[in-house]
N, C-alpha and C positions, 0 to 999 in steps of 0.2 A: 778311609775306605776307598775313595777315588784314586788316591795314590797307589794303593795295593792293586786296584783293577787294572790301571795303566801299566804298572810294573810287571804284572804277571805275563801278559802277552809278550812283552819285550824280552823277558827272561826265557820264555818258551821259545821264541824265535832264535834267540842266542844259542840255546841248547840244540835246536835243530840244526843250525849252521855248524856248530861244532861236531855234530854227529856226521853231518855230510862230508866234512872235511877228512873223515877217517877213511873214505872210500876213494881209491884212486880214479876210477871211472867217473864218479861224480865230480871230482875235482877237475878232470880233463873237461867234462861237458861244461861246468861253470866258467872255466878259464876261457874256453871257446866262445861262450855266450857273452862273457865280459868284453872280450876283444871286439866282437861283433857290435856290441852296444856302444862302447867307447868311440870306435871309428865312425859308426853311424851318427852319433851326436856331433862329432867333430865336422863331419860333412854337412850335417843340417845347419849347424851355426854359420860355417863359413859360406856355404851356398846361399843361405838367405841374405846375408849382407852383400855378397857378390852380385846377386841378382837384383837386389834392390838399388844398389849403386848404378848398374847398367840401365835400369829402367828409369831412374831419375834423370840421368844425363841424356838419355835418349829423348825423354820428354822435353827437356829444355832445348835440345837441338831441333826437334820437330816443330815446336812452337815458333821458333825463329825462321825455320825453313819455310813455313807456311806463307810468310810475307814476301817471299821471292817470286817474281813473275817471269823472270828470263833464265833459261839454262846457263847463259853466259855468266850470270851473277853467282852461280852456285860455287864456283871454285874459290872466289874471294871469301865467301862466307865459310866454306868448309876449312879453309886453312886456319882460321882464328877460332874455330869451334873446339870445345873440349873433346877429349877422346871418348868415344862411345861406339856401339855397333852401327848406328846409322852413319857416323862419320866414315867408319871403315867401308861401308857399302858405297857411299857417295864417292870416296876417293878412288875406289876400284872402277866405278862407272866412269868417272872423269878421265882416269888414265886410259881406259878403253876407247872413250870418245876422241881423245887426242890421236889415237891411232887410225882413225877413220879419216877419209878424204874430206877436205873442206868443200868439195863440190858435191852438190845434192841435186838428185833428179827424182822423178816420180818413180822410176824404175829401181833406184837404189835406197829409197826411204824405208821400205819394209825390211830389207836385208840389214840395214844399219841399226834398226830398232831391235831386231832379232839378236844381233850380236851383243847388245847391251843386256838384253833379257837373259842371255846365257851367263853373263857375268854376275847379274843379280841373283840368279838361281844358285850359283856356286858360293857366292858370299853369304847369302841367307842360311844356306845349309851348314856352312862353316860356323856361323854365329850359333846356330841350333846345336851343333855338335859340341861347341865349347860350353854352352849352357847345360846341356844334358850330361856332361862328363861327371862321372862318379855317382850318378843316380842308379847305375846298375848295381852298385854295392848296396844301396838302400833296398832295392828290389830283392837282392839275394838275402839280405838280412831278414827282411819280412817274411820270405818264403822259407828259409832254411831254419831259422831260430826255433820256431815251434817244433820242428822235427827233432832238432837236437834236445830240446826239453822233453819231448816225448820219449826219446831214447833213454834219457836219464831216469825218467819215471819208471819205464818198463824194467830198466836194470835194477832199480831200487825195489820194486815189487817182487822181482825174482829173488833179490836177496832177502826179502822178508819171508818168502815161501821157503827159502833155504833155512832161515832161522827157525821157522815152524818145524821143519823136519829134524833139526838139530835138538831143539828142546822138547820135541814130541808133544808140543802143546799149541793150540791156536788161541790162546789167551790174548786179550787185547793189549796187555802190557808187553807182549812179545812182538805182535804184528804192528802196532800203531807207530812206534819209533821209525821203523823202516819205511813205512808208507809216507810218514811225515817228511823224511829225508827225500824220498822219491819225488814228492810234489814240489820240492824246492826247485828242482830243474825245470819243471813245467812253468812255474811262476817266473823263473829267470828268462826262460824262452819268450814268454809273452811280454815281459818287460822290454826285451830287445826288440821284438817284432813290431809291437803296436806303434811306437813312435816312428819306426823306419817306414812302416806302410803308410801311415798318414802323411809323412814328410814326402815320401815318393809320389803319392797322388797329388798333393799340393803343388810340388814343383813341376810335375809333368803337365798339369792343367795350366799353370802359370806360364810355362814355356810355350804351350800351344797358343795362348792368347798373344804372347810376345811375337811369335812367328807371324801371326796374322797382321800385327801391328807393323812388322817389318815389310811385309808384302804390300800393305796399303801405302806405306811410305814410298817404296820403290815404284809403285804404280804412279804417284804423283811425280816423282822424279823423272820417270820415263815420259810422262805426259809433257813436261817442260821440254824435254829433248825433241820429241815429236812435233811440238808446237813451233820450236825453233826451225827445224827442217821445213816444215809446212810454210812458214813465213818466208823463208829463203826461196822456195820454189815460187810462191805467189809473187814475190818481188822480182824474180827473173821474168816470169810471164808478163807482168805489168810493164816492165821496161821494154819488153819486145812489142807489146801492143802500142806503146807510145812511139817507139821507133818505126813501127809499121805504119 
């Protein structure tokens, strides 16, 4: 009895799918939704492991960086560090710092820091763009798939009304198959849209937190640079006082 109960819905589902494959519009809608779903799942899986790897390597980098007390020691650390967004940002800041004059004064301290802040802004935005890549497809899938499914459903219902007119009867045996086929596209649309919507919101939220993490790191990096400039200025002023 249990086997029969399980087998009957499966058989009904197969029959509905067979009927839906007889209509070219329904086939087109299902193919489009299948494409959206497959690509979305590919993006979800690859993006998850990509972001997880970046996050793990960045955390390892940050924990070691926290022990550094001088900006001059950052370069030696960064050279041997694994590839990660924090290293990319650090290398860009170090490259810009090398272009600055080795002579520091009270008047040039603020402009020097501002130049590094510009580099930091560009690098963090570049990291965010890389992490957000392909998320727009997930957003498009979550927004468009239900409408494709709705279109297929409306088309199927129109076909059901056409069958009513053809047979001259509104008997359930005439209407039900067409409506069942029509609802297949709605289900397919939801199957494609729901995972894409959940994944998009998850990745967007995760990337927002990661961006804050990048800015917190760069704030500490910039503080090391400012502290180095400040110590250099204090040393010059102290030497002048001693000589005076």
